[in-house]
C-alpha positions, 0 to 999 in steps of 0.5 A, a space after each residue: 468438534 474435532 475437525 473445528 478445534 483443528 481448524 481453529 488451531 490452524 488457522 491460529 497457526 497461519 495468522 500467527 506466521 504472517 504476522 511474524 513474517 510482515 513483522 520481520 519483513 517490516 524491521 529488515 527495511 533499509 529506510 526509516 518510516 519517515 522518508 528520510 526527512 524529505 518534504 516530497 510525497 510520491 504518488 502513483 496513477 494510472 493515467 487512463 481514467 478520465 477525468 479522474 486521471 487522465 494526462 492534459 495536451 502536454 502530457 503532465 498529469 490532469 484531472 479530479 484525483 490529481 487535483 485532490 493530490 496537489 491540494 
């Protein structure tokens, strides 16, 4: 039982340390969460998975995922 309690305590400490680190990083960001008030949303895609994400003949993004993102 002592070993189990020790592991639980270390897991709790690790969780608290990671949570505190994540909170500190989030608090130090320069931009606001709203992105500066613009109406632009940037989405990253890997365009090598047809028919979901690909490039058309003109080189523009196309596919199911692109259509959903544009909707």
